[in-house]
N, C-alpha and C positions, 0 to 999 in steps of 0.2 A: 566455411561458415556462411550462413544465409545473408545476414546484415552485419557490416562492420563500421564502426566509427573509429577512425584512425587519427588520434591527436587533434580532434576537431575543436576549434575555437569560434566564438561568435561575439562580436562587439558591435554596438550601435553608435557609440560615441568615439571610438578609436582609442579609448583609455581603459575602460572596464570591461572585462570579459563576462558576458552573461552566461556563456558556457565556456569552461576553461579546460583546455587540453583533455577533451573527453575521449576515453578509450572504452568502447563497448561492443560486445559481440552478442548477436541475437540469433538463436538457433531456429531452424525452420520448424514450424508447428508449435512453438511455445507461446504461452501467454505471459508477456512481460509487462509489469506495471512500473511506470515512472512516478515515484512518490516524493513529495516534498512540499514545503511551505510556498506561499506566493513569492515569486521572484527568485526561485532556486534554480531555474534553468530548464525545468522539465518540459514545459510547453514549447519553448524555443527549440529544444532538441527534437520534439515531434514535428514542428513546422519545417525544420531543416530536412528531416527524413521524408516529409511529404513533398518537399520541393517549393514550399511557399517562402522559405528563407534560404539563403545560401551561406555556407560556412565562410567565415573570414579567413580561416586557416584550416589545414587538415583536409581529410577526404572521407566521404561516405561511400561504401561499396556494397553492391548487391551481387551476390554470388561471385565476388572477387573483382567485379568491374565498377569503376567509379561512376557515380550517378550525379555528381555535383552540378553538371551542366544540363542534366535532363529535366525538361519541364514537368510539372505535376501530372499533366494528362498523359504523358508517355511512361509513367512509372508503374501503371497498372496496380495502384493502391486504392482501396476503399477507405472512405473517411466518414466518421460520425462525430458531429459537433454537439455541444451542450444544448443549443437551441434548435437542434434537429435539422434546420435548413431545408425543410420541405417546401415545395412550390405550392402556395396556398390556393392558386386557381386551378391546379391540376388534381385529378382524383388520385387515390392511392395507386391504382394500376398505372396511370400516366406518370406518376413520380418514379415508380420502379422501372417503367419502360424507357425513361429518358436516357440513362447511360447506355442502354442497349441500342437505342435509335442512333445515338451519336456514333456508336461503333458499327452502324449499318448492318445490323442483324436482320434477318427476315422476320415477317410478321408472325409466322407460326412458332419460330424459335423464341421470339420475344414473349408470346403468350405462355409458352411452356415454362420459361424461366421465371416470369412474374408469378405464376401459380406456384411453382416450386419454392420460390423465396418466401411467399406468404405462408406456405405450409411450414417452412422451417421456423418461422417466428410465431407460429400458432395463431395466425390471423387469416384463415381461409374465408373466402366469401366477402371480403371488405374492398374488393377491387374498385367499386364505383363510388365509394365514399370520399368526401373531401377531408383534408386534414382537420378542419374546424369541427367536423362531426365526430372526431375521435378523442378519447381521453389522452392525458399526458403519457401514460404508459404505452398506449397503442401507437401514438405518434413516434415514441422512441423506438418501438419495434419496427415500424415502417422505415425509419431512418437506418436501422441496422440492416433490414432487408434490402434497401436500395444500395447499401455499401457492399452487400454480398452478391447481388443479382448478376453482376458481370463476371463473377468467379475470380476475384482479384487474388494476387499472390500474397498480399499483406493487408490487414485491416488496422487502421489507426483510429483511436478513439480519444477525444479530448473532453474529459469530464462529462460524458453523455448522460449521467444520471443526476447531475447537480440540480436540475430543475424539478425533480420529483420529490414527493413527501417521503418520510422515512420508511413507512411500511412498503410502499411501492418500490422504493429504491432497494430495499432488502430483497424483495421478490425478484426484481430485475437483475440483481447481482447473480443470483442462482440461475436465472434464465440464460444470461450471457455466458456463464461458466459452462452450463450444460450444452449450449449451442457450440461453444468452442470445442468441447470434448467430442461432440458428434462430427463436426466438420474438419477439425484439425488445422484450420487456417491460422497462420502466424498472426498474432495480435499484439499490438503495442498500445497500452492504455495509460493515459495520464489522469492522475487523481491526487487530491490532497487529503483524502479520507483514508486513514490507516486501516480501519476495519474493512473497507471496500477492497483495498489492495490485498489484505491478508486472506479474504474470502475467495478471491477470484484467481489469483496469480500462480503460475508455476515458479516464477522468480520475481523479486521486487528490487528495483534500483532506487536507493534513497539518495535524493539530491539535496545539496546545501551549498549555497554560494557558488553555483555553477559547476560543482564537482560531485561525482558519485562518492558518497561516504561508505557505502557498503552495497553489494549486490548479492542476493542469496535467496534460497527458498524461504517461504514465509515462516515456518517454524524455526529454522536456524537463525533467521533475522531477529525473531522475537526472543528466543532463548539465549542467543550468544551475540548481542550487539557488539559491533567493532569499536565503537567509541561512545562517549557520553551523549553526543547529539542524537545518534540513532536510538539509544536507550530511552532518551527523553521524548523523541518524536513518535516512536512506535509504542503505543500502549501507555499505560499509567505505571509509575514506579515511585517508590520512596527513595530519597537520597539523603545520605549523611556524610559529613566530613570526617575523615579519620586519618590515621598515620600507620604505616606498615611497621610491624614489629617482628614478623617472621615471613621470609620470602621463600616459597617452595615451588617445585616444578609444576605441580598440579593445583595445590591450594596455598593460599597465603593467609596471614592473620593480621588484622588491623585493629587498633583500639579506637573506640568511639566513646569519649567521656569516661575512659577507664574500663569500658566493657570490651572484651575480646570478641571480634567478629571474624569468622572464617568464611572465605569465599574464593571464587575463581577470578584471577586477574586477567584483564583483556590483553595486557602486555606485561612484560616483566617489570615489577616494581621493587626496587631494592629497599632494605630497611631504612626507616626514617623518611620515606617518601610520603608526601601529602597526597591523599587520594579521596575519591568520592565513591561511596558504597551505594549500590543500587539493588533494590529487591522489589519484585512485583507484589501488589496487594493480595492477589489470589494465592500466593505462595505462603502467606503468613497465617498461622493459627493463633487464636487468642484463648487464654484460659486463666484461671485464678492463680495457678502455680505452674512452674516450668515442668515439662515432661522430662523424665529421666533420660539422659543421653542426647538431648536436643543439641544440635550444633550451635545455634545462635539464639540468644534470648535477650530481650530488653524489657525491663520493668517499667511500668507506667500506671496511668489511671484512665479509665474509660471516660471519654468526654462526650461521646455521641454514638448512638446506634440507629441505623436506618434500614428498615426491612424492604428488600427489593425483589421479593418473590423467590427466586432461586438462591439468593444469597443475602447476607446481612453485612452491611458496610459499617465498620467499626472504626472510630477515630480515637486514638489513644494519645495522651500527653506523656511523652517520655523526655528524659534529660536532653537528648540531642535535638528534640523538636517533635512536632506532631507526626504521627505515623498512621497510615490508613491500611486496614486489612479488609479483604472481601472474604468472609467466612461462609462456606456452604450452609444453606438453611438447615440441613440435617444435623449440623454441628452447633447450631445456635444456642442449644441448652447449656453449652459450656462457657458462654460469654458472660462475664460478670455484669452486674447492673451498672448503669451510668453513675459515676462518682466513686466506684469501687476500684481497689487496686487490681491490676491485671498484668499478665506477661504475654508479650508478643514473641513468637518463636518460629524459626524456619530453618531449612536445611542449608548447608554450606553450598551445595550444588545450585541452589536458587539465588545465590548472591554473586553479583558481578562487581569487580573492583576496578575503577578507572583511575589512571594518573591525572593529576591536575596539570 
C-alpha cells in the first residue's frame, strides 16, 4: 500500500482526540477526498501526512516505511493551500522555479519544467506576470503548477477552491479532475463541500468527530450510506421516524403514522425497532393519485412548487411532516397545483432505513 495510517491519534490538549484511532490506506494514483464538517479531523489528518503535525500515537507509513519523524521538506509531497501561498514579489515563472532551485536543478532543466508545468495547467505564456496580475482562477492554477513542477509522489490539497466564486469553482473541479486523470499522481484533497468531493474523487472518506464514518466510491457513498450521519451530510434527504414491522434479509418494512414503507436497512433491525427512514428528493415522484404497484406512497397536499430549470422542487405536507421532492421538469405536468391533494411515491430500493 502506498500510504497507511496505522491507529493514528492526535490530541492538542491531552484529553480529546481530534483524530481518533485512524486507520486509512491510500492507493498509489488515486484521488482521495477527506470530507467532513469543521472540526471533524480532516485537515489535521492532512497536516500529519504533510509533516506539519506529528501523531500523538500510531504511525503513518509511506510504502511501508514510517515517516513520522521525517520533516516536510524530505517527504517529496506537493501542497496546495486555500490562499494559494504564492510569493507576491516573484513572477509566475519565479514562483514555479523556487522549489526546483531549492533542489539545485540546473537552469535548463528548471526552464523546461516550468514551461511544462504551465502547459499542464493551461497557462502558457504567463511566465513573467506577477500573481497580482492574475485572476483568482489563474492564481489557483499557478499554485497547482508549483505543487506539480518538482514531480512529487503525492499532492496534498487543503480546500484550494474555497476562495473562488461558484462558477469558477465548478470549472476548476473539472480541471483538477482532468489533470489528475492525465498525470495519475496520488492526490489527497480536503473539503467540506459534498458536491466537490462527489465530482472529483475516486474515493471519499467522510469524517465526523475524528473518525472515518465511511470510505467508499462517490456513488456507493451516496446510494448506500453506512449511517445516518453520512446520509445527512452527503446530499439532501427526507427523514421520517418509524418502527420496524417486518425484518427481511434484503428489504424490511416500517410503519410511519400507519403507512407501510419498504426499504433497505443499513444494518439488521429486528421487529419493533425504532428507526429513521431516509429517501433522496430526486427519487420521489409526485402525482394526483398513486401509481399501480408503487412500493411506497405518502398522501399529502402540495404546499409549494419552485421551478429550477431542469427540475421542479415540490414541498408536500404529509402526516409524518413536510417532504421535498425534486421532480424532473419533463414530468412537471403531473404535479398537482398548490393546495391540491397529491401523492409522493418512490421505490423501496431508494429507501434506506437506519436504527436509532
